[in-house]
C-alpha positions, -999 to 999 in steps of 0.1 A, spaced: 158 228 351 179 247 326 146 258 309 136 276 341 170 293 344 167 307 309 132 318 315 142 338 346 172 353 327 147 366 300 124 380 327 154 398 344 165 412 310 129 424 303 127 440 338 160 457 333 149 471 300 116 483 314 134 501 343 157 518 318 128 529 296 111 543 327 142 562 338 147 575 303 111 588 300 113 604 334 146 621 327 133 634 294 103 649 312 125 665 338 148 680 311 118 694 293 104 708 325 137 725 333 139 738 297 173 722 292 188 709 260 175 676 249 201 654 232 215 619 236 242 631 260 219 650 284 193 623 284 219 595 291 234 615 319 201 624 335 187 589 332 218 571 342 219 549 310 245 547 283 243 566 250 247 532 232 216 519 248 196 551 238 208 546 201 201 508 203 165 513 213 149 527 181 117 541 197 138 559 224 162 572 198 134 585 175 117 602 205 149 620 215 156 631 179 120 644 175 122 664 207 157 677 198 145 688 164 114 704 178 133 724 203 159 735 178 131 747 154 118 769 182 151 789 184 
């Protein structure tokens, strides 16, 4: 019985992470479309996730850094 409980906790954690990734990707696209500054603060605020989570997720952090650097190169 405990095994099922832990399985469902893992499923919930995975679903929560996937939802946060989706919100982050959508927020980034909106910010780009609105031609707003892309950085950890703006993405976290727009997506409704914490900055700590953005930094913790290495793929997300690298994407934000890449977009931020590209937009600063254009200026």
